[in-house]
C-alpha positions in Angstrom: 69.1 84.3 39.1 68.5 85.6 42.6 65.5 84.9 44.8 64.1 88.3 44.1 61.4 86.9 41.8 59.4 89.9 40.6 56.2 87.8 41.2 56.9 87.2 44.9 55.4 89.3 47.6 57.9 91.6 49.5 57.1 89.9 52.8 58.1 86.5 51.3 61.4 88.0 49.9 62.1 89.4 53.4 61.7 85.9 54.9 63.9 84.3 52.2 66.7 86.9 52.9 66.5 86.2 56.6 66.7 82.4 56.0 69.8 82.9 53.8 68.2 81.9 50.5 70.3 83.4 47.7 69.9 81.4 44.5 66.8 79.4 43.6 67.3 75.7 42.8 66.4 74.5 39.3 63.1 73.0 40.5 62.2 76.4 42.1 63.2 78.3 39.0 60.9 76.2 36.8 58.0 75.6 39.2 57.4 78.9 40.9 56.3 80.9 37.9 54.0 78.0 36.7 52.4 77.6 40.1 51.8 81.3 40.4 49.8 81.3 37.1 47.5 78.7 38.6 48.5 75.9 36.2 48.3 72.3 37.3 51.9 71.0 37.7 53.5 67.6 37.9 57.1 68.2 39.1 59.9 65.8 39.9 63.3 66.4 41.3 65.8 64.7 43.5 65.3 64.9 47.3 67.0 67.8 49.0 66.6 70.1 46.0 64.0 72.5 47.5 60.7 71.0 46.3 58.8 72.4 49.3 59.8 76.0 48.5 58.9 75.4 44.9 55.2 75.1 45.8 55.0 76.8 49.1 56.4 80.2 48.0 54.1 80.7 45.0 51.0 79.4 46.9 51.7 81.8 49.8 52.1 84.5 47.3 48.7 83.8 45.9 47.1 83.8 49.4 48.7 87.2 50.1 47.4 88.5 46.8 43.9 87.4 47.7 44.2 88.9 51.1 45.0 92.3 49.6 42.2 92.0 47.1 39.7 91.0 49.8 40.8 93.8 52.1 40.1 96.3 49.3 36.8 94.8 48.6 35.8 94.8 52.3 36.6 98.5 52.5 34.3 99.2 49.6 31.5 97.0 51.0 31.7 98.5 54.5 31.1 101.9 53.0 27.7 100.8 51.7 27.1 98.4 54.7 26.6 95.3 52.5 28.3 92.0 52.0 30.2 91.9 55.3 29.2 88.5 56.5 29.9 86.8 53.1 33.3 88.4 52.8 34.2 87.4 56.4 33.2 83.8 55.7 35.3 83.6 52.5 38.3 85.1 54.3 38.2 82.2 56.8 38.0 79.6 54.0 40.7 77.1 53.4 42.6 77.9 50.2 45.6 75.6 50.1 45.6 71.9 51.2 48.9 70.0 51.3 48.7 66.2 51.7 51.7 64.2 52.8 52.1 60.4 53.5 53.8 60.6 56.9 53.6 62.7 60.1 57.3 63.6 59.9 57.0 65.0 56.4 53.8 66.9 57.4 55.7 68.5 60.2 58.6 69.3 57.9 56.4 70.9 55.3 54.4 72.9 57.9 57.6 74.2 59.4 58.8 75.4 55.9 55.5 77.2 55.3 55.7 78.9 58.6 59.2 80.1 58.0 58.4 81.5 54.6 55.2 83.2 56.0 56.8 84.6 59.2 56.3 88.2 58.2 52.7 87.7 57.0 49.4 87.1 58.6 48.7 83.9 56.7 47.3 81.3 59.0 48.9 77.9 58.6 47.8 74.8 60.5 49.0 71.2 60.8 47.0 68.0 61.2 48.2 64.4 61.5 47.3 61.2 63.3 48.8 59.5 66.3 48.0 62.4 68.6 44.9 63.8 70.3 42.3 65.3 67.9 41.1 68.0 70.3 44.1 70.4 70.0 43.8 70.3 66.2 40.1 71.0 66.4 40.8 74.0 68.6 43.5 75.2 66.2 41.1 75.0 63.3 38.2 76.6 65.0 39.0 80.1 63.6 39.8 78.8 60.2 43.1 79.0 58.2 44.3 79.6 54.7 46.8 76.8 54.5 46.5 73.3 56.0 49.2 70.6 55.9 47.8 67.2 56.7 48.0 63.4 56.4 44.9 61.9 54.6 43.5 59.9 57.4 43.5 62.7 60.0 42.1 65.2 57.4 39.1 62.9 56.9 38.7 62.8 60.7 38.5 66.6 60.7 36.2 66.7 57.8 33.7 64.3 59.5 33.9 66.5 62.6 33.0 69.5 60.3 36.2 71.2 61.4 37.4 71.6 57.9 35.4 72.9 54.9 36.9 71.9 51.5 34.2 73.5 49.4 36.2 76.7 48.6 39.6 75.1 48.2 41.7 76.7 45.5 44.8 74.4 45.4 45.5 70.8 46.3 49.1 69.6 46.7 50.3 66.0 46.8 53.8 66.0 48.3 55.4 62.6 47.6 52.3 61.3 46.0 54.1 58.0 44.9 54.6 57.2 48.6 50.9 57.7 49.3 50.1 55.1 46.8 52.7 52.7 48.2 51.3 53.2 51.7 47.8 52.5 50.6 46.1 55.9 50.9 44.2 55.7 47.6 40.8 55.1 49.3 41.3 58.1 51.6 42.4 60.2 48.6 39.3 59.2 46.7 37.1 60.3 49.7 38.9 63.6 49.9 38.6 64.3 46.2 34.8 63.9 46.3 34.6 66.8 48.7 36.7 69.2 46.6 35.5 71.7 44.0 36.0 70.4 40.5 37.6 73.6 39.5 40.9 73.9 41.3 44.6 73.8 40.9 46.3 70.5 41.6 50.1 70.0 42.1 52.0 66.7 42.3 55.6 66.9 43.6 57.8 63.9 44.1 61.3 62.5 43.7 60.2 59.5 41.8 57.5 59.0 39.1 56.2 55.6 38.2 53.4 54.1 36.2 50.9 54.4 39.0 51.7 58.1 39.5 51.1 58.9 35.8 47.9 57.0 35.9 46.7 59.0 38.9 47.8 62.3 37.3 45.4 61.7 34.4 42.6 61.6 36.9 43.7 64.5 39.0 45.3 67.1 36.7 44.1 69.1 33.8 46.6 69.9 31.0 49.5 69.8 33.6 52.9 71.3 33.1 55.4 68.5 33.5 58.7 69.6 35.1 61.5 67.1 35.4 64.7 68.8 36.5 66.8 65.5 36.5 66.6 62.3 34.7 63.6 60.4 36.1 64.1 58.4 39.3 67.8 59.4 39.8 69.9 59.8 42.9 71.6 63.0 43.8 75.0 63.4 42.1 76.5 64.6 45.3 75.9 61.2 47.0 78.6 58.6 46.8 77.1 55.1 46.6 78.9 52.0 47.8 77.7 48.4 48.0 79.4 46.0 50.4 78.7 42.2 50.1 78.7 40.7 53.5 77.1 37.7 55.3 73.7 38.6 56.7 74.7 37.7 60.3 77.8 40.0 60.1 76.0 43.1 58.9 75.6 44.6 62.4 79.3 43.9 63.1 80.4 45.6 59.9 78.2 48.7 60.6 79.6 49.1 64.1 83.1 48.7 62.7 82.5 51.4 60.0 81.0 53.9 62.4 83.8 53.4 64.9 86.7 53.3 62.6 85.5 56.2 60.5 84.5 58.2 63.5 81.1 59.0 62.1 79.0 61.0 64.6 75.6 61.0 62.8 74.4 58.0 60.9 71.0 57.0 59.6 70.4 53.3 59.1 67.4 51.9 57.2 65.9 48.4 57.9 62.8 46.7 56.5 60.8 45.9 59.7 59.9 47.5 63.0 61.1 44.6 65.0 64.4 44.6 63.1 64.8 48.3 63.9 64.4 47.7 67.6 66.6 44.7 67.6 69.4 46.4 65.7 69.3 49.5 67.9 69.6 47.3 71.0 72.6 45.4 69.6 74.4 48.5 68.6 74.0 50.0 72.0 75.8 47.0 73.3 78.6 47.9 70.9 78.9 51.2 72.7 77.1 53.3 70.1 74.2 55.5 71.4 71.5 54.2 69.1 67.7 54.8 68.9 65.0 53.3 66.7 62.1 55.1 65.0 59.1 53.4 63.2 55.3 53.4 62.9 54.7 51.6 66.2 56.3 54.4 68.2 54.0 57.1 69.6 54.2 60.5 68.0 55.8 62.0 71.1 58.4 59.2 71.1 59.2 59.7 67.5 59.6 63.4 67.9 61.9 63.0 70.9 64.1 60.5 69.0 64.4 62.8 66.0 65.3 65.8 68.2 68.0 63.8 70.0 69.4 62.6 66.7 69.4 66.2 65.3 71.1 67.5 68.5 73.8 64.8 68.3 73.0 63.2 71.7 72.0 60.1 69.7 74.7 59.0 67.4 72.9 56.4 65.3 69.2 56.4 64.2 67.7 53.1 62.9 64.6 53.7 60.9 62.0 51.9 58.8 60.9 53.6 55.5 58.2 55.6 57.4 61.1 58.0 58.0 62.5 58.1 54.5 60.4 61.1 53.4 60.3 63.0 56.7 63.8 63.4 58.0 65.5 66.7 57.0 68.9 67.1 58.5 71.1 69.3 56.3 74.4 68.1 57.8 73.6 64.4 57.7 76.5 62.8 55.8 76.0 59.1 56.0 73.1 56.8 55.3 73.3 53.0 55.5 70.9 50.5 53.9 71.2 47.7 56.4 68.4 45.9 54.5 67.8 46.4 50.8 64.3 47.8 50.3 61.7 45.6 48.5 60.3 48.7 46.8 63.2 49.9 44.6 62.1 53.5 44.6 62.5 53.7 48.3 66.3 53.4 47.8 66.3 56.8 46.2 64.3 58.3 49.0 66.5 56.7 51.6 69.8 57.9 50.3 68.2 61.3 49.6 68.4 62.0 53.3 72.0 62.8 52.7 73.7 65.0 50.1 71.0 67.6 50.6 71.2 71.2 49.3 74.2 70.3 47.1 76.3 68.9 50.0 78.3 65.7 49.7 76.9 62.5 51.2 77.7 58.8 51.5 75.2 56.0 51.0 76.4 52.5 51.9 74.3 49.4 51.1 74.9 46.0 52.7 73.9 43.0 50.5 74.1 39.4 51.5 74.2 36.5 49.0 70.8 35.8 47.6 69.7 39.5 47.7 71.1 40.3 44.2 67.7 40.6 42.7 66.8 43.5 45.0 69.9 45.3 43.9 69.1 44.6 40.3 65.7 46.3 40.7 67.4 49.4 42.1 69.9 49.5 39.2 67.0 49.3 36.8 65.3 52.5 38.1 68.7 54.3 38.5 69.7 53.1 35.0 73.1 52.7 36.6 75.4 49.9 37.7 76.3 49.9 41.4 79.7 48.1 41.7 79.9 45.5 44.5 82.9 45.2 46.8 84.2 43.4 49.8 85.6 45.0 52.9 88.8 43.3 54.3 88.0 41.2 57.3 84.3 41.0 56.4 84.4 39.0 53.1 81.3 36.8 52.5 81.5 33.0 52.8 81.0 31.9 49.2 80.9 28.2 50.2 77.8 28.5 52.2 74.4 27.6 50.7 72.2 30.5 49.6 68.8 30.6 51.5 66.2 28.6 49.6 63.8 31.5 49.3 66.4 33.6 47.6 68.5 31.3 45.4 65.6 30.4 43.0 65.6 33.1 40.3 62.1 32.1 39.2 60.8 32.8 42.7 62.5 36.2 42.7 60.9 36.9 39.3 57.5 36.1 40.7 58.1 38.4 43.6 59.0 41.2 41.3 56.0 40.6 39.1 53.7 40.6 42.2 55.3 43.9 43.3 54.7 45.5 39.9 51.1 44.3 40.0 50.6 46.4 43.2 52.5 49.3 41.9 55.5 48.7 44.1 58.2 48.1 41.5 59.3 49.7 38.3 61.3 47.2 36.2 60.3 48.9 32.9 59.6 52.4 34.1 62.8 53.8 32.6 61.4 53.0 29.2 58.5 55.4 29.5 58.6 58.2 27.0 
């Protein structure tokens, strides 16, 4: 099937042709027709498979259709000199709201919308925190049809009366599971109170867990469920390796791999902001140009670091999970999990930064003794065994004592139970029908 969907507006098809889109991905084939009809949709697919286009294209198509209809209506009304002010007001109304959990993902989604709408007059704006509010207030002064925003900043704009949600037609949650993990539920509830009850709602994500299904029952009406791949799976184009190594030798092993393999663009994930800064500093001493990105960095600093990494002037980027959903570098071949994530689903989103758009990728995970329970959690949601191996010269010391906080299996079980209670783990999610 080509991208010449009969439903899509010619201006959108022109943009797709210029962008080099030829064949729609499976998620796009299934979601675009459903979204165009106005149905509520809950869609899951692996990262890098084109989820943004799967909802952006049909929603832009509907905005363009309404523009055409409104233009005809205004022409008729102008002839009899009535209804002009009401029509003008509704034309400026926000029709599509896309909520994302991070600034980086908001920027990525906004860029995609703008690319698809480049030959149209659709107004698309972006709003996220960490930067001055005034430029966003000015950008929204004349209204827009599409707004991509993070929940907190959207509420700031609502309280300033810069955004009117009363005529919204479609609400999109992009990576809704991550919003729950990051604690946005209170903001989401405040936003929902300001939306019309009759609307289209779309949930798109790479992972579906119990909390997401619970939320979907509150948000969606008779939704169409689309699952292109087995639930919570990693891309088949990503090769996954697990190296067992002593914790204090992880950095040494990473620098050795990057240097010996001559990797020029590597994304490394760690658990903490302090750990990101520390690892970046140590790797710079190893002669590798390395920068860190995390939530404590200013928005300007984060954007500069990402641009330097994309341009290749920075060889290694060390990131916390705040970046797992917002980095889109098609040619990124290697991702390293320096630390295993406490939230098992984050593993899928981390390694989903490579192997995008059907390309090959490599995901390396470093595990020290005592961290086996974290790997087990990942294997449960993947429904797949990840073989462990040693790298010559970096074999773990099996005679050493495992740290007390890790070696007690009962303690590990309690930790997993606590994570599940907060919706942060999915030990039994693969059993859901």
